[in-house]
N, C-alpha and C positions, 0 to 999 in steps of 0.2 A: 331196591334193585335198579341198577343204572339202565336208563332208557337208551336204546340204540338209535342212532340217527337214521332218518328216513333216506330213501334213495335220492330224493330231490335235494336234500341238504348235502348229501355226499357229493352230488354232481356240482352243486354250487361251490362247495369248498374246493373241489378239484379245479374248477374254472378260475377261482381267485388265486390258486397256487400253481397254476399252469406255468410252464417255462416261458411262454410268450407274454404273460401279464404278471407284473410284480404284485406281491401281497398288498393289502390295504395299508398296512403300517408303513411299508416302503414308499408307497405312492404319496401318503401324507407327508412323510419326511422330505421327499423330493420336492413336493409343491412348496413346503415351508422354506426350503433352502433356496428355491428359485425366487420366492418373494423377497427374501432377505437380500439376495444378490441384486435383484432389480432395484430394491430400495437404496442399497449402497451405491449402485451405479448412478441412479438418479440424483443422489445427493452430491456425488463427485462431479457429475457432468452438468449439474444445474447451472444455468446462466445466472450469474449474480445480479440481483436487482439493484445492487449498489454501484452499478456501472455509472461512470461519471461522464457527463456531457458538458459541452462548452456552450456558454450563453453570453450574449452581450446585453443581458437584461432587457430584452425586447420581446414584445408579443408577436413579432414577425417570425413564423415558423422557419423561414429560410435561413435565419441567422443561427438557429440551433444546429449543432453539428455533433453527431455521435463520435465519441472519442475512439481511438484505435486501442483495443484491449484484447487480451487473449488469456486463456486458462493454461497455466503451466502444470504439467504432470511430472513430478519428480519426487525427490525425497523430502521436499518441503511440504508443509501442511497446505490444504487447499487455499489458493490465493489467486489474484488476478493482477496482471501487469497492464498498466494503463499507458498508452502512448500519447505523444503530442498530437492534439486534434487539429483538424483543418477548420479554421474559424471563418473562412470566406472562400469564394470560388477561386481567387487568385493566390491564396496563401500557400506558400511552399515551406516556410519555416517561421519560427517565432522565438521569442526570448521570455523566459519566466522572470518577471520583474520582482515578484514577491510571493512567498509561500504564506498562506494563512493558517496552515496546520503544521503540526510537528509529528515526528515518528512516535507512534503509540497512542496518539490522540484519536478520538472517535469523531465522526461527523454524521450529520443528519441531512435529510432532503432539503435542498435549497441553500446549504452552507457553501460559502465560497472557498474552494480548495486553494486556488492560487490566481494570480493575475498574469495574463499572457500578453506580451507586447508584440504586435504585428507591424507590418510596414505601413499600416494606415491608422491604427488605433490600439488602445489597451482595453482588453475585455476580460471578464471574469470567467473562471472555470468552475462551474457549480456542480454539486452532487445531486443526483436524482433520488437516491435513497441512502439509508444509513450504512455505515461501514467503519473500519478501523484502518489507519495508515500504518502499514508495516515497514515500508522503506521508501525514502525519497531518493530517486536515482539521478536527479539533475538539480544543481545548485541554482539559486536565484542570482540573476545578473551575469550569468556565464555567457558563453557564445551562443549564437543562434542555433536552434535545434530543429532538425528536419521533421516534418509531419510524420507521425508513426513511430518515432524513436521513443523507447520506453523512458518514462519520467517518474513513475510512481507504482508502488505495489500495495494493494489493499487486501485485507482479510476480513472475515466475519467475526472471528473470536479474538478478543484482546490477548488471550493467553498464547496465541500463535505468533505474536510480534517478535519475541526473542529469537525465534528460529531464523529470522531474516536479517540478522545483524551483519552478516558477511555476504548477503545476496548480491550477485552481479548478473545483470541481464545478459543474455547470450549475444544480443546485438551490439553490446559495448565491449565485450571481452576481446573481440578481435581487433579493435582499433589500437590499443597500446602495443600489441604485438606487431602490427603493421607500421607503427610509428617508430619503433626501435631502430630499424635499419636506416630510416631517414635521418635520425640524429647522428649516426655515425658517418653518414655520407660526407659532411663538410670536412672531416678529418683527412680525406684523401688528397685534396689540393695542397695541404701543408707538407705532405711527404713527396709530392710531385711538383717541383718548381715550374715545370713547363705548363702546368694547368693554371698557374696564377693569373695570367691575363684574362681568363674566363671569369674569375671570381668577382671582379668589380661590378656587382649589380646595383651599387649605390646610385648610379644615375637614374634608376627607375623612379625614385620618389620625385626627381626633378620634373618628370613629365606627368606627375599625378594631378597637379592642379595648375596648369599653365594659365597665364592671364587671358581673360576673355572667355574661358570655358566655365560652364556650370558644374557645380559639385553635387553629385547625387549620393545621398546617404540615408540610412534608415533613421526613424525617430530615436531609436535606442542609441545609435551612434552619436547623434547630436547631444543627447542627454549625458552620455558618458564623457564626451569631450569637455563639457562644461563642468561636470562633477570632478574631473581630474585636473581642472585648472588650465586646460589647453585653450580655452576660449572658443570662438566660432570655428566650426570644422572646416569652413571654406578657406580659412587662413593656414591650415595645416598642410603639410606635404605628405599626404597619405595615398597610397595606391590601393584602391578598392579591390577586394577579392570576391565580391558578390556578383550576382548576375549582371552582365553588361558593364562591369567595372564599378558597380555600386559599392560604397563604403558601408560595411556592416560593423556590428559591435565588436567583433573579434579584432578587426583592423585597428580600432581605437585602443583596445587593450594591449595590442602588440606594439603600439606606436611608442617610439623612443625619441624625444626631442633632441637628445645629444647626438644621435646619428643621422637625423634628418638634415638635409642641406638647407641653408638659409636662402630665402628668395633673392637676396641681393648678392649671392655668391657669383652668379653669372655676370653681373654688372662689374664685379671687381676683377674679373679675369682680364688679361692683356688683350689688346686689339687683335693680336694674332690668333687668339683662341675664340674670337667671336664667331667665326664660321663653323667650327665644330660644335659650339654651344647652340647655334641656330639650327644645326642639323639634328642635335639631340632633341630639340623641342618640336621638330617637324612631324615625327611619327604620330602624335595624337590626332592630327587632322586626317591622317591616312590610316588610322588604326582599324578601321572597318575592313573586313575581308572584301576582296575583289568580287564583283558580280559573277555569278555562276550561270553560264548559258546552257540551256537544255534544248531539246527538240521542240521548238516553237514557243519557248518561254525563257525568261531570265529572272534569276533570284537575286534580290538585293538585300543586304543586311541593313538593319536600322540602328541608329545611335541610341545610347541609353535613355536620352530624353524622350525620344519617340516611343520607346518600349514602355517607359513609365506612364506616359500619357495614354497610350493604348490600354494599358492595364487598368488605369483609374477610370477611364471612360467606359470600358466594358463592364467593370464592377458597378459603376453608377447606373448604367442603363438596366442592369439586371435587378438592382436593389430598389430603385426609385420608381414608383408608379407615375410615369409621365402622362400629361395631357397638354393640349396646345390650344391657345386662343390667339386669333389674329384680328387686327384692326387697321383701318386706313387713317392716316394723319395728314392734315393740311398744314404745310409749313410756311405759308405766305407771311404770316405775322412773325413767326420765329426768325425768318430770314431778314425781315425788316429790322428786328431788334438787334440781330448780329451786326448788320451793317452800321446801325447807329452807335453801338458800343465800340466797334473797332475804329470808327471815325473819330471818336473822342480820345483814343489812346495814341501815343507816339510809338509806332511800330517800326521795327527795322525792316529792311528789304526782304530778308529771309524769314521774317516772323509773320505767321498767318493770323496771329491774334486769337480771339475766341472762335472756335470752330462750331459747326452745327452739332458735332458729336458731343462737345462740352455742354451745350445747351440741353441736349437730349438727356445727358447724364444727370444734369441738375433737375430736369423735369421728372426723371425716374426717382430721384431722391425725394422730391416734393410729393410724389405719389405714395411713397412709402410712409410719409408723415400722415397723409390722408387715410391710408389703409395700412396701419402698422402690422396687421396680421400676416402680411406677405413678407415682412422683413424678419423671418424666423427660420429655425432649423429643426429637423426631426432628430432627436437624440436617441442614443442606443438604449437608454433606460425606459423607453416608451413614453416620452414626454416631449413637448414642444418648447423650445427656447426662443423667446422674442428678444431682439436686440434694440438698444437705444440709439445707436448710431448706424448710418448707412455707409458701409464700406464696399465699394464697387470694384470688382475685378474687370479690367478692361483688356480685351484680347487684342494684342498687337502682333504684327509679323505674320509669317506663314511658314509651312513646312517645318524643317528642323529648327528654324529660328522663331518658333511660335511661343509667346509668353503671355501671361495674364497677370500683370502687376496689379496690386490693390491700391486704390485711391481712397484714403481714409476720410471718414466723416464728411462726405460730400454734401449732406444736407445743411450743415452749419457753416460751411466755408463759402467764400466768395467765388465768383466765376473765374476770375483771373488766377487765383491760387490753384483751383482745380485744373485749369487749362495748362498751367506751368508744369504740374505733375504729369499730366498726360503727354505733354510735349517731351519731357525728359525721358519717359518710358519709350516713346517712339524713337528718340534719338539713339537709345541703346541698341535697338534692333537695326536701325539704318547705319549707325556708325561702327557697329561691332564692338562696343564697349563691354566691360565686364558687368553682367547683370547683378553680381553680388554687391556691387557698389551702389546700386539704386535701391532706396528704401521701398519695401513692398513686394519685391520680386520673390516669388515662391510662397508668399502668404495667401491665405484663403479669407476672402471677405464674406459679406452676407448676401451678395447679389452679383450677377455676372452680366456684362453687356458685350455683344459682338456686333460689329457693323460690317456687313458684306456688300455695301453699296458700291464700293470701289471696283468690285468684280462684276457689276451688272446684275447681281442676284436680286430678284424681286422680294422673295420671302425665304425664310429658313426656320426650321424647328430645332433649336439647339439642345444639346444634352446637358442636363443639370449637373453641376459639379458638387458632389457631396462635401459637406453636409448642408449646402444651401437648398432653398426651397423653390427658387425662381431663377430663370435665365431669360434675357431679352435679346432677340435678334432683330436687327434693323436692315431693311432692304434699300434698294437704289432710290435716289431722289429723281423724280421724273414729272414732266408736265402731263396732266390728264384733263380730259373734258368731263366736268362734273356738273350736276344740277346747280343752278344758281339759287342760293338761299335768300337773295334779296328779290322780292317780287314787286313789280311795278309795270306801268304801261310802257315805259321806255326801256325796261330792262330785258335782257336776253334770257331765254329759258335756261341755257347752259352757259358755263363760263370755263375758262382755263385756269387751272390751279396747280401749284407745286405740291405733289403728294408723295407719301412714303407709306410702305406697309411694315408694321411691327408685329412680331410674333412672340408671345410669352409662353415659355414652358414652365409648368407648375408641378410640384410634388403634391399629389392628391392627399397624402397623409397630413399635410400642413395647410395647404391652400386648396379649398374645394372650388367648384366651378363658380359659385356666386361671388366668393372673395376675389377670385382671379378676374372676373368680369368687372367688379368694382375697381380693382387696381387699374385695369386698362382704361376704364372710363375716366378715372382721375388723371392718368397719364395723358390721355388725349386732351383733356381740358387744359392742363398746364402747357402742352405743346401749342395748342391753337390759341390760347390766351396767355402768352408768356409773361404778361404783367403780373400774373399770380405768383410767379417765382419770387417776387419781392416780399410776399407775405410771410 
């Protein structure tokens, strides 16, 4: 006989099947469906651990830069679009010099995906975790790519690679459509003869590299110019399209020697055309916008050289851990040596002979021989590179005419040879000659010297020029009352001496405080006992 349910069991059953509460089976099914949906959503929205970061192979965390990547939700399998990363605080664009992976190949943590060339150096683009390359969106050696522009598509499953064969990033699909009307625009002047006088834009290259002007170009542009057989980029008539007129890689790729005017073309023109030719070369000197006056201020535009210098110094000050050491130098013996050396040479009236700055440069090179650890550089791979020769960048000029030509192998050369190179560099600034004709202009040595004594400055803490580890600033030469180191009954307690203050800026990653102090001590010894320069 079937047992009837009790009243309590009937109430419980009604409660479970009440309209306001679903039955247990429906509740379990709903909970299971929610779990499945949550798991699927978590799988599709999960941030891929195979995100690629850029690294210059350094232990310095500030050099690492997370790449620009995004998850694309479309008919494609789950994937990630990786953009051109910003590898330095001043980087706005870069060029992929070489891909180390191919489409369909897998990579692991630490593998180098590609090499990116910036305006300062070439660094590696490394993977943080494993993944598969589904599509390469940017070719190696092409034009410069703005930071954030898609360059790569990655997936987690190798079976999803085939689906991206015809993949096109949304950021790129709009560019060809916008470029199409531009290609048809040049056809209009052909149908309208009246517009023909506007077409001759050929004189533009003639103002690209006038004599006496510096040529600013990216490292990639210099490399491409040599690879294509054009030679030095300073000899080409190229109009830069980069920031501030800077020549970029695309300018070299678009360069056609057959259409570029020869430098001697202006000289071959008749005398009657000399005035228009001179007028055509005048705009570069006045190419900067006029100052803009505001309520209580005036804005001045800067030339490309000043902009590049500001960018390099700002990046160097951010990346290099500076510290400073100062010391006072007695120049009495050094001045006597200079007088004796110049008296033995037959000098012209306008020839100053060997200067105090030449002797101080030689003393700095001798100090590098005594403390070779200071003649080194911090490299991107996290190691220190020591140099055999002392190549000194000497700062000459001021303002927009500020240069730092390198004087090679100062330690092994004679004083007269070093003095001649420094005098040649100074004559370029004073005479307005073309810096490109002087060896060493634009090169980076192993050490930098700047002398501010001509401006009455007593001391200065210079900014180190990467990748160098030291920079020396020299102050004004002045007479001071100092303690007399010769003690005797007839000797005065104090004496007058010709003194100078020298300040050394050091990169603490390469030169610590003890090494910096040793270098300054050696430098002081060579200056105050200049006969040691002969050793």
